[in-house]
C-alpha positions, 0 to 999 in steps of 0.5 A, a space after each residue: 649583500 649588504 644592508 644599506 642604511 643611512 647614518 641616522 638610523 645606524 646611530 638609533 640601532 646604537 643608541 638603542 642597543 645602548 639603553 638595551 644594557 641593564 641601568 645599573 651597568 650604565 651607571 657604571 660606565 666612567 668617563 667612556 663615550 661612544 663614536 659611529 664612525 663609518 669606516 674602520 681604520 685602514 689597518 683593519 678593514 674588518 674591524 666591528 668596534 673598538 674600545 680605546 681606553 683604561 678600562 675600569 679594572 685598571 685604573 686606580 687613584 692616579 687616574 684622573 684629568 684624562 680624556 675620554 675612553 672612546 668605543 668606536 662603533 663603525 657602520 660599513 664593516 657592520 653593514 657589509 657582513 650583515 644581509 637583513 635589517 634583522 642582522 643588523 639590530 642583533 650585529 650592533 647589539 653584540 659589538 656595542 655590549 662587547 665593547 662596552 665590557 672592553 671597559 669594564 675589563 672584560 677579556 675577548 676570552 671570555 667575552 667568546 665563552 658566553 657566546 659574544 663572538 
């Protein structure tokens, strides 16, 4: 059974997940915003999160005057896969860390090896 919560409650969980990332890593995040969306894109209805941008490892001296990278966190799919509030907290944390890792150039393969499935 899916968990229900308001957008504000979900947003708070995303904020808490970001705050749990070590400050030394947060300080390295560059030109990136986090966007919470109610629904994932129609072409990928099971998506929990998405990194859209140029990872730090791929930026060079020509990287300037670009729009911020975006990390999307999708509320409906996260709530639909969880049976308890605690599961939502854990899944939001995993998703936020996973997408931040992509900003740093960490691949899905490496994330899976580290247990971030």
